[in-house]
Phi, psi and omega in degrees: 000135181251144177290140185287157179297331181299324178290325181298325185300324184278350184244035180293138177232156177274088185298322180297320179293317178300320177299318181295321178294315180302322182273358179084007180279343176218152187265151179287155174279325185216137176226128172260124183242168172054049182245150165270103189269127174274113175269103184287346179285324182249347184079014182268151166255113187260121184283151172051052181252162180223157178227128177254136187236137171235118185062235180269357196242151174278130179251330187219138171222120181177192186257002181218084186271008188306322183288349180262354186262128177235182182301328183265000182286130174277125183247128176248120176271113182286350176061035180067016172280175188266135177252120180237161177296155173301144185280144181244125172272111189272348178199115178205175178232111186251017177260007180210135352255006186244165176279164185299318182297325178291318177300315186293333179303333181253323183292325184290327182292338181275348177113008176285125180239350176214143180225138168247118185240151171284160177230018188292331190292318179289335191299310184291343183251343182223000175068197182302319181297324178294320177297318180297318178299318177295315179299324178297331178290343181270347183286152172056040176260163181295341176240172184267142176235138167234161183220163172248145178288150180289131175277322176061060161283130183210149175282346176270124182297326183288332180265358188277133172082166176230138180295149179299323180298312179296319179297315180299318179298322178288317181293339176288344181281145180289337182269357177257115190249011178171192175249142188286182187306126181248115183295128188297325181300317181296320181295316181284328183280328183226061184299326182295332179268326189267328186293327180305322179292319178293317181296318179298318179294317181297319179297331180280355182074026179248163192281151176247106184276138188254168176207093190244035182303120177090351180281136177220163171056227186294328178294320177296316179297318179299320179295312181294332180297344179284351182111004179303135187245352182205166171206136179249015188261345180301140180240357178225156184298324181292327176291322177298312183298319179300318181287321177300320180293339179266007167092008180256161174282139178247125179263120179271122186269133173211083183214204186280337180278315177215153177234096188252353190298315184297318180292326183278342189303339179296345179299337181295338183264006185276354179071029182248166176287131183257011187289351175254020171261141181227140176262131180219168175258328187066015179121139181232122177289157182307318180298316178293322179298318180289320187273321189247333186097209187231237188294333178297327176296320182292317178298317179297320179294324176300318177296317179295333178277001174106359175293144173303131184303322179296316179297321180298316178293319177302324182291349177237017179221268187298318181301318180294313181299319179295319180302317183268013179056040178245010189287350172276357179246326187204176179103346180207169179258100184202157180303140179085355176267160173302142178278076177245112187211155175233139167262119179239160183303315179197174186293342179269352187233103183270075180236100188290111178268331172222131179242122178245125179229130182053035177081003180245144172282115184255344180203147175219130175049043175083005181244133178288139173251343179231126183275142174290158179276135176270125183271138175265101180292148178292154184300325182293339177287345175265003186234063184243002177261091184258091176245127189280355185206172170272127184283148177233165181305324183295340179291347180251015177290143176244111183267127180292144184283346183213161180292152179145165182274343179221162174216141177274126186233158169271131181239135172287115179253127178285116176274317172230193178290346180234323185277138178233168173214171178272128175240129180253137184202143171281128185232153187293140175242125180235121182054045177070009183242132177285129183253146173283166181226083184299328180296332177260012179062035172250111188243172173267144175226135182227144174245129186235119180290132180244011184218301188285308173233080189307128178093346179300127190231138170234127180246128177233199181233149181223143182233138175096004179282330172097351182294122185263339177201165176078200182210157188220119186225152178209144180267006185253042178302134184296141168057027186207177171250032188257143159277136178244133183221135174242139180209151170263000181209127184293326179296319177292325176300314179297318181297320181293317180294318179296325178292323176299320177297317180298324181279353188063030178120152177149198178237136184221136171245128184228140174215132181053042178064022179238136179282119180271324180197152180199162170218121177288138175225076189282341180276111183062005185074013183225354188229131179273152175264000185276163175297156182305317182299319179293318178299317180299317179296317181295318179296321176295321179295323177294314178300318179296317181295316180294323178297318179296335178272003171113355182276126184254007182290147183294327177227084186296329178295316177299318178299325180287308189288336179284352179295340175262001187283154182257014188245334188253128185294155344220344175259119185236175182223143170217185184294348181265342181146197175272143183231128177267111185289345179296324180234358179077009184273141173275131183235159180274167178292323187267137180270122180289140178291136180278000000 
């Protein structure tokens, strides 16, 4: 696969000038000397090396930089510490819950110099224009951003897919380098709808990012045959090995959604080539960002888990760049590449003491020297909660289809904090209405469309969530344009949804018609405008409030918002009904008598 010409246009360099610096005919702007340089191309640690930089680009790498140094050259003595390439985050989601400038205040100090992010979250609630507004927030930052276009596998028919026209417009952009994670079930179940987007991306020479959780054998092969080039979903070493053998890059996840690195680390002992392994976070919550950092934490943990340090660094630099066909621009320390480098104490300790991005020192010893740009989002990006009315308890009533004291229903049963299954049970009917049974942990769950058919609501039942009273709502339902709300009381469900409308999006906990905790997320209904520290405090308050109401999941917001998702097995809910991910079919709440 070749990188498109459109990407080349934005990365033009003055090659003649770089040649003059390399030959000593012109002086470098910045020179790092006396470094132990990690050459990720050969796996060598080269002693007493130097790097000469002109503008954003590396011009010289070697052991005698004297001819590149002039009176105006800034010289950094690395003091025999280790110089490694800037770290690349190869798969993440940066539309939740903080803005880019807030994220960068912490991510840049750790050594991240390039990010590839998904854009799926704004699309179902704000469309193509919303994605463009988000992409605009990534421009002109101290580090580089690339993005993938939304594939939009969804259990909601209205939110499913992206038009070829919108996809083409995104793929024409130099900062969009592929199409985002495409859930394998959707591709195999609806090829006539899903394959055109993959085929269009493949024809453009851009990457097709995968999501093959649970796929094995021929189904996995059929999925990869579409041109899929990566997967970040394996959670065990044998799943990683199967995918590596089929020729795709495997991204090992260690972030706030899942922590798979330790379980997968045994792959290091398999005697195989690791150059198609990549380290990613898949997203970092504010608390983790403050406490642990970002991709540098993952690289350090890989080393601590026994990976060879050189291989660990390659998995967050060159391997990522090669996968996205960007290795002629970044991923290593070599002439003609971007001047993205970190000075760390040694190859075993990924503690960025100096961070250089685009030829500029942006951070030293954990302190930013260059501030990220704050983006002014368009007004329409703050106006995505379109509810036509004030909700009432009666809006969550479930009317039985036939007379009788009981009705057999399908219930979403929580198997783990994320995985669900279908549970069938005869449940009490009073005055033709199906009632929840909080004492038996059978609650109501509703999905409310806030964009395509505003206010369209589907109410079902859920078991095993643990909520004993009150209601819990969020406007960031996965893969959909839905607000998702769970409640032990319909009045509280209505109050929580109405409060989300007042906030223009967010997370709300309500009990006895009183708001216990909340966080406003007015940008697309998924992103807060507050500082990271404030968001972290609010999220902790929400977790504490939900815990006091009986929910024991480690990340209750994640457990809530994934109920609309099309990726995690297997009974989900959207504004259209319940959906069985095993076959992709929408099913009703009531089980027909045989």
